C-alpha positions in Angstrom: 0.0 0.0 0.0 1.5 3.3 -1.0 0.9 6.5 0.8 2.2 10.0 1.1 3.5 10.9 4.5 4.1 14.4 5.8 7.1 14.9 8.1 7.4 17.4 10.8 9.7 19.5 8.8 6.9 19.8 6.2 8.5 17.6 3.5 6.3 14.9 2.0 7.4 11.5 0.7 5.9 8.4 -0.7 6.0 5.4 1.7 5.3 1.9 1.2 3.5 -0.1 3.8 3.5 -3.9 3.6 2.8 -5.2 7.1 -0.2 -7.2 5.9 0.6 -10.0 3.4 -2.8 -9.6 1.7 -2.3 -5.9 0.7 -0.8 -4.6 -2.5 2.8 -4.7 -1.4 2.3 -7.4 1.0 4.8 -9.8 -0.5 7.5 -7.6 1.2 5.9 -8.3 4.6 7.7 -10.2 7.4 4.4 -12.0 8.0 4.2 -13.4 4.6 3.6 -17.2 4.8 7.0 -18.4 3.4 8.3 -21.6 5.1 12.0 -22.0 5.4 14.5 -23.9 7.7 17.4 -22.4 9.9 19.8 -24.1 12.3 19.9 -23.4 15.9 23.5 -22.5 16.5 23.2 -23.6 20.2 21.8 -27.1 19.6 22.7 -27.7 15.9 19.0 -28.7 15.3 17.3 -27.6 12.2 14.1 -25.6 12.8 11.2 -24.9 10.5 9.8 -21.3 10.4 6.6 -20.2 8.7 7.5 -16.6 8.1 10.5 -14.3 8.7 8.8 -12.4 11.4 8.6 -15.7 13.6 12.3 -16.2 12.9 13.2 -12.7 14.0 11.2 -13.0 17.3 12.7 -16.4 17.9 16.3 -14.9 17.2 15.7 -12.1 19.7 14.5 -14.3 22.4 17.5 -16.6 21.9 19.8 -13.5 21.9 18.5 -12.5 25.2 18.7 -16.0 26.6 15.0 -16.6 26.9 14.7 -20.2 25.8 11.2 -20.5 27.2 9.8 -17.6 25.1 11.8 -19.0 22.0 10.1 -22.3 22.5 6.6 -20.6 22.8 7.4 -18.6 19.5 8.0 -21.9 17.7 4.8 -23.5 19.0 2.7 -20.7 17.6 0.6 -21.4 14.5 0.6 -19.2 11.5 -2.6 -16.9 11.4 -3.5 -15.9 8.0 -6.0 -13.3 9.3 -3.3 -10.8 10.2 
């Protein structure tokens, strides 16, 4: 979705909003259903992700040492009604 945004200095720019996969530019969204695998460097296990946003959230939980939240993130199901 393209929109004109006015900044506090009075300038105006075109911006692209793509947080919802079902919108015009949604193919750029972190929430777009796009299964892939990555390796957990701590365990060497291969993990399935359903979108890049799930991977980002999981990675941040791992970075901060919160394995409980990281596991909960992996247990979430994809919701196409974003």
